[in-house]
Residue, then its C-alpha position, 0 to 999 in steps of 0.5 A: m107330226h106325232p102329237s109329242m113332237r108337236t107339243f115340244i115344237e109348240y113349247a119351244i116356240r112359246s118359250h123362245l127356245h127356238l129364237a135363242s137357239f137361232c140366235f146362238i148360231y147367228v152370233f157364233g157364226l158372225y164372231s167365231i174368229n173370236t175366242n170368247a164368241w161362243i161364250y157371247a152367244l150363249m150369253l145372248s141366248l140365255g138372255i133372251l130366255g130370261i127377259y122374254n119369258a119374264h115379259r110374258l109372265w109380266k104380261d099375264y099378270t097385267n092381262d095383256l096376252p092373247d087368249y091363246i098364249l094365255d091358255w098355253l102359259s096357264t099350263n106351262r107356268f111354272s116351267v116358264i118361270i124356271i126357264s126365266t129365272c135360271s136364264s136370267a141368272g146364267a146370263l148375268f153370271l157370264y157377263l160378270s165373268f167374262f165381259w166385266q173388264y170392258r168398263g165402257i159397255h156397263m152403262l149401255t147394257g144397263f141402258a138396254v136392260t132399262l128399255s127392256f124393262f119399261y117395254v112391258y112395265r106401265l108408267r101411268r097410261y103407256n109402256l114403251r111398247e105402247i107409244p104410237y109407232l115406237k114399237i118395232f124401232l124400240v125392239f130393232l135398237i135393242w137388238f142392234f146394240l146386242l148383236h152388233y154394237l155391244p160385240f163391236l165394243i167387245f171384240g173391236k170390229l163391227v161386223y156386217p152391220i148393214n146386212g145385219a140391220i136389214l136382217l133384223f128389220a125384216i125378222l121384226i116385221p112379222s112379229d107385229m103381223k102376229d099381233v096385228s089383231f090384239d095390239p091396241l090400235h093406238m100402237r100404230t104398228i107397221p102391220q096396222v098402218i099399212g095392213i098385212k099385204r103391204s107389210l109383206l111387201l116391205l118385208r120383200t123390199l127390205v130382203s131385196l135391198g139386202v141382197l142388192n148390198t150383198l152383191i154391191v159389197p161382196s165378202l168372205h160370206t156373200k153366199a151366206w147372206l144371199i142364202g139368208f136373204i132369198y129364204l126370207f124373200g121366198l117365204t113371203f109368198f107362203y103366208q097364206r099357207i102357214n098358220a099366222r100364228y107360227y109364220f113369225s117362227w119361220i122367219d126367225l129361222g133366217f137367223f140360224i140359215v145365216g149363221v149356219s151358212i157363215i160358220l160353213t163357209 
């Protein structure tokens, strides 16, 4: 691979551009029959870039970053600040311009943003992510709200909540696997408690349940969900061949695969 391409991919992964892009396709695919689906998908993607990069900058300030991320951020801090600021402003603009009339969503949206803030900001000893056993469930709650429940309040239809929940939880596990040697032991994340091998086994179990649910409850997009779950299942056998620092990004690709498959079917 050409060095410039490798640098670009590294930047896209570390700045969460890959995740924002994959989620745009996933959310647009889920809600494409709605007029404002692309606007909601863009708002969510910009929110991901804004909040995740703000988290990274704050964790840099509090010395909560692994060395390899710290080295990358020291080189790219200015651009990360620009991405975080502009993306947050863009997400807020879209929210106020297109979704402000849905009065019932504001308190819930504010609550999700507050949780995201205290996810990294410490009150006394802990921030929310460091409370034992809570990290993955807190992230799951926020993401499920943004991917499924908030669109339900806006578009009026709950789309694939079971398959979506299974896919989301499966994708979140490798994020904790990536941080298993860096997260403080008191956090008791899933990989810390059961180990990497059993975490992969849990991931296989989850996507197998996804396949089973998809076959039991067929839909217009059965094939799309099967493709996504089978991709994730197969990827669990390549963990040893992929750099552990990048494995999560291949798992994140599951969002893109399901979204594209839904759009094409």
